[in-house]
C-alpha positions as protocol buffer text, in pm:
chain_id: "A"
residue {
  index: 1
  type: MET
  ca { x: -546 y: -5358 z: 2961 }
}
residue {
  index: 2
  type: LEU
  ca { x: -911 y: -5443 z: 3023 }
}
residue {
  index: 3
  type: LEU
  ca { x: -1174 y: -5276 z: 2802 }
}
residue {
  index: 4
  type: MET
  ca { x: -1543 y: -5310 z: 2868 }
}
residue {
  index: 5
  type: ARG
  ca { x: -1764 y: -5220 z: 2581 }
}
residue {
  index: 6
  type: ALA
  ca { x: -2059 y: -4999 z: 2639 }
}
residue {
  index: 7
  type: PRO
  ca { x: -2397 y: -5106 z: 2485 }
}
residue {
  index: 8
  type: THR
  ca { x: -2408 y: -4832 z: 2231 }
}
residue {
  index: 9
  type: PRO
  ca { x: -2144 y: -4826 z: 1960 }
}
residue {
  index: 10
  type: PHE
  ca { x: -1873 y: -4563 z: 1975 }
}
residue {
  index: 11
  type: ALA
  ca { x: -1962 y: -4470 z: 2329 }
}
residue {
  index: 12
  type: TYR
  ca { x: -1703 y: -4406 z: 2600 }
}
residue {
  index: 13
  type: ALA
  ca { x: -1570 y: -4732 z: 2751 }
}
residue {
  index: 14
  type: LYS
  ca { x: -1503 y: -4775 z: 3124 }
}
residue {
  index: 15
  type: VAL
  ca { x: -1147 y: -4881 z: 3156 }
}
residue {
  index: 16
  type: GLU
  ca { x: -891 y: -4899 z: 3440 }
}
residue {
  index: 17
  type: LYS
  ca { x: -603 y: -4777 z: 3239 }
}
residue {
  index: 18
  type: VAL
  ca { x: -597 y: -4679 z: 2878 }
}
residue {
  index: 19
  type: ASP
  ca { x: -305 y: -4636 z: 2647 }
}
residue {
  index: 20
  type: ALA
  ca { x: -296 y: -4273 z: 2514 }
}
residue {
  index: 21
  type: GLY
  ca { x: -325 y: -4385 z: 2159 }
}
residue {
  index: 22
  type: ASP
  ca { x: -618 y: -4606 z: 2238 }
}
residue {
  index: 23
  type: ALA
  ca { x: -786 y: -4316 z: 2428 }
}
residue {
  index: 24
  type: ARG
  ca { x: -749 y: -4090 z: 2123 }
}
residue {
  index: 25
  type: HIS
  ca { x: -884 y: -4355 z: 1893 }
}
residue {
  index: 26
  type: ILE
  ca { x: -1194 y: -4425 z: 2104 }
}
residue {
  index: 27
  type: ARG
  ca { x: -1261 y: -4048 z: 2145 }
}
residue {
  index: 28
  type: ALA
  ca { x: -1220 y: -3994 z: 1774 }
}
residue {
  index: 29
  type: GLN
  ca { x: -1465 y: -4270 z: 1706 }
}
residue {
  index: 30
  type: TYR
  ca { x: -1720 y: -4119 z: 1941 }
}
residue {
  index: 31
  type: LEU
  ca { x: -1687 y: -3776 z: 1790 }
}
residue {
  index: 32
  type: ILE
  ca { x: -1713 y: -3922 z: 1428 }
}
residue {
  index: 33
  type: HIS
  ca { x: -2027 y: -4095 z: 1539 }
}
residue {
  index: 34
  type: LYS
  ca { x: -2175 y: -3796 z: 1706 }
}
residue {
  index: 35
  type: VAL
  ca { x: -2112 y: -3579 z: 1397 }
}
residue {
  index: 36
  type: LEU
  ca { x: -2274 y: -3835 z: 1176 }
}
residue {
  index: 37
  type: GLU
  ca { x: -2579 y: -3861 z: 1393 }
}
residue {
  index: 38
  type: GLU
  ca { x: -2616 y: -3479 z: 1380 }
}
residue {
  index: 39
  type: LYS
  ca { x: -2586 y: -3469 z: 997 }
}
residue {
  index: 40
  type: SER
  ca { x: -2803 y: -3769 z: 926 }
}
residue {
  index: 41
  type: PRO
  ca { x: -3158 y: -3610 z: 956 }
}
residue {
  index: 42
  type: ALA
  ca { x: -3055 y: -3308 z: 737 }
}
residue {
  index: 43
  type: VAL
  ca { x: -2919 y: -3526 z: 469 }
}
residue {
  index: 44
  type: ARG
  ca { x: -3233 y: -3755 z: 475 }
}
residue {
  index: 45
  type: SER
  ca { x: -3481 y: -3480 z: 454 }
}
residue {
  index: 46
  type: ARG
  ca { x: -3336 y: -3339 z: 136 }
}
residue {
  index: 47
  type: PRO
  ca { x: -3413 y: -3551 z: -180 }
}
residue {
  index: 48
  type: PRO
  ca { x: -3115 y: -3682 z: -374 }
}
residue {
  index: 49
  type: VAL
  ca { x: -2990 y: -3483 z: -675 }
}
residue {
  index: 50
  type: LEU
  ca { x: -3092 y: -3772 z: -912 }
}
residue {
  index: 51
  type: THR
  ca { x: -3454 y: -3757 z: -784 }
}
residue {
  index: 52
  type: ARG
  ca { x: -3475 y: -3379 z: -854 }
}
residue {
  index: 53
  type: VAL
  ca { x: -3331 y: -3430 z: -1195 }
}
residue {
  index: 54
  type: LYS
  ca { x: -3573 y: -3706 z: -1272 }
}
residue {
  index: 55
  type: ALA
  ca { x: -3863 y: -3475 z: -1159 }
}
residue {
  index: 56
  type: ARG
  ca { x: -3745 y: -3200 z: -1402 }
}
residue {
  index: 57
  type: ILE
  ca { x: -3703 y: -3442 z: -1690 }
}
residue {
  index: 58
  type: GLY
  ca { x: -4056 y: -3578 z: -1606 }
}
residue {
  index: 59
  type: VAL
  ca { x: -4203 y: -3232 z: -1627 }
}
residue {
  index: 60
  type: ARG
  ca { x: -4025 y: -3148 z: -1951 }
}
residue {
  index: 61
  type: LEU
  ca { x: -4143 y: -3486 z: -2107 }
}
residue {
  index: 62
  type: LYS
  ca { x: -4507 y: -3410 z: -2004 }
}
residue {
  index: 63
  type: LYS
  ca { x: -4498 y: -3068 z: -2156 }
}
residue {
  index: 64
  type: LEU
  ca { x: -4356 y: -3216 z: -2486 }
}
residue {
  index: 65
  type: ARG
  ca { x: -4620 y: -3485 z: -2488 }
}
residue {
  index: 66
  type: LEU
  ca { x: -4883 y: -3229 z: -2445 }
}
residue {
  index: 67
  type: ALA
  ca { x: -4737 y: -3015 z: -2722 }
}
residue {
  index: 68
  type: VAL
  ca { x: -4712 y: -3313 z: -2967 }
}
residue {
  index: 69
  type: ARG
  ca { x: -5074 y: -3411 z: -2890 }
}
residue {
  index: 70
  type: SER
  ca { x: -5189 y: -3058 z: -2961 }
}
residue {
  index: 71
  type: VAL
  ca { x: -5009 y: -3049 z: -3292 }
}
residue {
  index: 72
  type: ARG
  ca { x: -5148 y: -3397 z: -3382 }
}
residue {
  index: 73
  type: VAL
  ca { x: -5516 y: -3278 z: -3302 }
}
residue {
  index: 74
  type: HIS
  ca { x: -5471 y: -2961 z: -3514 }
}
residue {
  index: 75
  type: ALA
  ca { x: -5322 y: -3157 z: -3810 }
}
residue {
  index: 76
  type: CYS
  ca { x: -5601 y: -3424 z: -3790 }
}
residue {
  index: 77
  type: ARG
  ca { x: -5866 y: -3155 z: -3779 }
}
residue {
  index: 78
  type: ALA
  ca { x: -5719 y: -2976 z: -4085 }
}
residue {
  index: 79
  type: LEU
  ca { x: -5691 y: -3320 z: -4278 }
}
residue {
  index: 80
  type: GLN
  ca { x: -6052 y: -3384 z: -4182 }
}
residue {
  index: 81
  type: ARG
  ca { x: -6166 y: -3054 z: -4317 }
}
residue {
  index: 82
  type: HIS
  ca { x: -5971 y: -3096 z: -4637 }
}
residue {
  index: 83
  type: LEU
  ca { x: -6104 y: -3449 z: -4690 }
}
residue {
  index: 84
  type: ARG
  ca { x: -6456 y: -3323 z: -4633 }
}
residue {
  index: 85
  type: SER
  ca { x: -6432 y: -3049 z: -4884 }
}
residue {
  index: 86
  type: LEU
  ca { x: -6270 y: -3295 z: -5123 }
}
residue {
  index: 87
  type: ARG
  ca { x: -6557 y: -3538 z: -5083 }
}
residue {
  index: 88
  type: LYS
  ca { x: -6813 y: -3266 z: -5151 }
}
residue {
  index: 89
  type: LEU
  ca { x: -6627 y: -3167 z: -5464 }
}
residue {
  index: 90
  type: ILE
  ca { x: -6621 y: -3524 z: -5583 }
}
residue {
  index: 91
  type: ALA
  ca { x: -6981 y: -3583 z: -5493 }
}
residue {
  index: 92
  type: LEU
  ca { x: -7095 y: -3274 z: -5690 }
}
residue {
  index: 93
  type: GLY
  ca { x: -6880 y: -3376 z: -5987 }
}
residue {
  index: 94
  type: GLY
  ca { x: -6679 y: -3053 z: -6012 }
}
residue {
  index: 95
  type: GLN
  ca { x: -6987 y: -2837 z: -6010 }
}
residue {
  index: 96
  type: GLY
  ca { x: -6947 y: -2717 z: -5656 }
}
residue {
  index: 97
  type: SER
  ca { x: -6790 y: -2384 z: -5761 }
}
residue {
  index: 98
  type: GLY
  ca { x: -7109 y: -2191 z: -5725 }
}
residue {
  index: 99
  type: GLN
  ca { x: -7178 y: -2165 z: -6105 }
}
residue {
  index: 100
  type: PRO
  ca { x: -7487 y: -2325 z: -6267 }
}
residue {
  index: 101
  type: ALA
  ca { x: -7432 y: -2674 z: -6415 }
}
residue {
  index: 102
  type: GLY
  ca { x: -7481 y: -2562 z: -6786 }
}
residue {
  index: 103
  type: SER
  ca { x: -7308 y: -2219 z: -6793 }
}
residue {
  index: 104
  type: PRO
  ca { x: -6955 y: -2206 z: -6945 }
}
residue {
  index: 105
  type: SER
  ca { x: -6673 y: -2083 z: -6726 }
}
């Protein structure tokens, strides 16, 4: 039994006489290779599931970060407003209620 390999993998081989089992094996290898070649571009063009999940997690983290920053900004502004009014009250010595300094309350 003399087998000569073709230059491409899983291609048909030129043989003088081939055992039936070997012929089935060679044909099966060729068909498997052919099916894998057909499916390969479709599989490669679609991103893996993990990549899509990471993208979704990234978007959610970005939204969460923006929401936290917004809350922080609002809290800082409110605190600054409160401190400013407190400073004014301390600077006026408790007289900033709109009443004259000598009048009883």
